FIKOLZA-1660 file (N, C-alpha, C; in steps of 0.1 Angstrom, whole numbers, plus 5000, padded with zeros to 4 digits):
% residues 62
   i   px   py   pz ch aa at
   1 6855 2662 8119  A  M  N
   1 6853 2657 8133  A  M CA
   1 6851 2641 8131  A  M  C
   2 6858 2633 8137  A  L  N
   2 6858 2619 8137  A  L CA
   2 6847 2614 8146  A  L  C
   3 6840 2603 8144  A  V  N
   3 6829 2598 8152  A  V CA
   3 6831 2583 8155  A  V  C
   4 6825 2577 8164  A  K  N
   4 6825 2562 8166  A  K CA
   4 6819 2558 8154  A  K  C
   5 6827 2546 8149  A  G  N
   5 6822 2539 8136  A  G CA
   5 6830 2544 8125  A  G  C
   6 6835 2557 8123  A  D  N
   6 6843 2560 8112  A  D CA
   6 6855 2552 8108  A  D  C
   7 6856 2549 8095  A  Q  N
   7 6868 2543 8091  A  Q CA
   7 6879 2552 8085  A  Q  C
   8 6892 2548 8091  A  V  N
   8 6903 2557 8088  A  V CA
   8 6915 2550 8084  A  V  C
   9 6924 2556 8077  A  V  N
   9 6938 2552 8076  A  V CA
   9 6947 2563 8080  A  V  C
  10 6959 2557 8085  A  M  N
  10 6970 2565 8091  A  M CA
  10 6979 2570 8079  A  M  C
  11 6982 2582 8081  A  H  N
  11 6993 2588 8072  A  H CA
  11 7003 2596 8078  A  H  C
  12 7014 2600 8072  A  T  N
  12 7024 2609 8074  A  T CA
  12 7030 2607 8088  A  T  C
  13 7031 2594 8094  A  C  N
  13 7035 2594 8108  A  C CA
  13 7043 2581 8108  A  C  C
  14 7052 2578 8118  A  I  N
  14 7059 2565 8119  A  I CA
  14 7051 2552 8120  A  I  C
  15 7040 2554 8124  A  E  N
  15 7031 2542 8126  A  E CA
  15 7026 2538 8113  A  E  C
  16 7024 2547 8104  A  A  N
  16 7019 2546 8091  A  A CA
  16 7029 2537 8081  A  A  C
  17 7041 2540 8086  A  K  N
  17 7051 2532 8076  A  K CA
  17 7054 2518 8080  A  K  C
  18 7048 2516 8091  A  N  N
  18 7049 2502 8096  A  N CA
  18 7043 2493 8087  A  N  C
  19 7049 2482 8079  A  P  N
  19 7040 2473 8071  A  P CA
  19 7026 2469 8075  A  P  C
  20 7027 2465 8086  A  S  N
  20 7013 2459 8090  A  S CA
  20 7004 2470 8093  A  S  C
  21 7005 2483 8092  A  N  N
  21 6995 2496 8094  A  N CA
  21 6993 2501 8080  A  N  C
  22 7003 2500 8071  A  Y  N
  22 7003 2506 8059  A  Y CA
  22 6991 2502 8050  A  Y  C
  23 6983 2512 8048  A  G  N
  23 6969 2511 8041  A  G CA
  23 6958 2503 8047  A  G  C
  24 6963 2501 8060  A  K  N
  24 6950 2494 8068  A  K CA
  24 6940 2503 8071  A  K  C
  25 6928 2497 8069  A  L  N
  25 6914 2505 8075  A  L CA
  25 6913 2502 8090  A  L  C
  26 6911 2512 8098  A  W  N
  26 6911 2511 8110  A  W CA
  26 6896 2519 8115  A  W  C
  27 6889 2512 8124  A  T  N
  27 6875 2518 8127  A  T CA
  27 6876 2524 8141  A  T  C
  28 6871 2538 8142  A  C  N
  28 6871 2545 8155  A  C CA
  28 6863 2539 8166  A  C  C
  29 6868 2535 8177  A  Y  N
  29 6856 2531 8186  A  Y CA
  29 6852 2541 8198  A  Y  C
  30 6856 2552 8196  A  T  N
  30 6854 2565 8203  A  T CA
  30 6852 2577 8193  A  T  C
  31 6845 2586 8199  A  D  N
  31 6843 2599 8190  A  D CA
  31 6856 2607 8193  A  D  C
  32 6860 2616 8183  A  E  N
  32 6872 2626 8186  A  E CA
  32 6870 2632 8198  A  E  C
  33 6880 2633 8207  A  T  N
  33 6880 2640 8218  A  T CA
  33 6894 2648 8221  A  T  C
  34 6892 2659 8231  A  K  N
  34 6903 2666 8234  A  K CA
  34 6909 2658 8246  A  K  C
  35 6922 2657 8248  A  V  N
  35 6928 2653 8262  A  V CA
  35 6938 2664 8267  A  V  C
  36 6942 2663 8278  A  N  N
  36 6951 2671 8283  A  N CA
  36 6966 2672 8280  A  N  C
  37 6969 2657 8274  A  W  N
  37 6983 2653 8273  A  W CA
  37 6990 2656 8260  A  W  C
  38 6979 2661 8249  A  T  N
  38 6984 2663 8237  A  T CA
  38 6977 2675 8231  A  T  C
  39 6981 2682 8223  A  N  N
  39 6974 2694 8215  A  N CA
  39 6964 2689 8206  A  N  C
  40 6966 2680 8196  A  P  N
  40 6955 2676 8186  A  P CA
  40 6947 2666 8194  A  P  C
  41 6935 2667 8189  A  N  N
  41 6924 2656 8194  A  N CA
  41 6927 2642 8191  A  N  C
  42 6921 2633 8199  A  V  N
  42 6925 2619 8195  A  V CA
  42 6913 2611 8195  A  V  C
  43 6914 2599 8189  A  V  N
  43 6904 2588 8189  A  V CA
  43 6911 2574 8194  A  V  C
  44 6903 2566 8199  A  W  N
  44 6908 2553 8199  A  W CA
  44 6903 2542 8189  A  W  C
  45 6912 2535 8184  A  L  N
  45 6910 2528 8172  A  L CA
  45 6909 2513 8176  A  L  C
  46 6898 2506 8171  A  E  N
  46 6897 2490 8173  A  E CA
  46 6910 2484 8168  A  E  C
  47 6915 2476 8177  A  G  N
  47 6929 2467 8177  A  G CA
  47 6941 2476 8176  A  G  C
  48 6940 2491 8182  A  Y  N
  48 6951 2496 8182  A  Y CA
  48 6952 2498 8198  A  Y  C
  49 6963 2499 8203  A  A  N
  49 6966 2501 8217  A  A CA
  49 6968 2516 8220  A  A  C
  50 6959 2522 8227  A  G  N
  50 6963 2536 8230  A  G CA
  50 6955 2546 8220  A  G  C
  51 6956 2558 8225  A  A  N
  51 6948 2568 8218  A  A CA
  51 6956 2572 8205  A  A  C
  52 6949 2577 8194  A  F  N
  52 6957 2582 8181  A  F CA
  52 6955 2595 8178  A  F  C
  53 6964 2604 8175  A  S  N
  53 6962 2617 8170  A  S CA
  53 6954 2619 8156  A  S  C
  54 6943 2626 8157  A  V  N
  54 6936 2627 8145  A  V CA
  54 6942 2634 8135  A  V  C
  55 6955 2641 8137  A  E  N
  55 6962 2648 8129  A  E CA
  55 6968 2639 8117  A  E  C
  56 6969 2627 8121  A  Y  N
  56 6977 2618 8113  A  Y CA
  56 6966 2605 8109  A  Y  C
  57 6951 2608 8108  A  L  N
  57 6943 2602 8102  A  L CA
  57 6934 2608 8091  A  L  C
  58 6930 2598 8081  A  Q  N
  58 6922 2604 8070  A  Q CA
  58 6911 2595 8070  A  Q  C
  59 6900 2600 8070  A  K  N
  59 6886 2594 8069  A  K CA
  59 6885 2588 8055  A  K  C
  60 6880 2575 8055  A  V  N
  60 6878 2568 8042  A  V CA
  60 6863 2568 8041  A  V  C
  61 6857 2570 8030  A  N  N
  61 6842 2568 8029  A  N CA
  61 6844 2555 8020  A  N  C
  62 6838 2544 8028  A  V  N
  62 6837 2531 8019  A  V CA
  62 6822 2528 8015  A  V  C
% end
């Protein structure tokens, strides 16, 4: 379960292949939550427009 302040990287999705996102550390600015419009839970990331599926995020311990 991801929580506010966790740092993550994107993986195995089209956004992760974008050179500006590849290997980039993102910070969650919300806790992981369930929404009605998608099955996997989502979080909102600092500097990213919109919610992001936790299915494609890996928590990084720094």
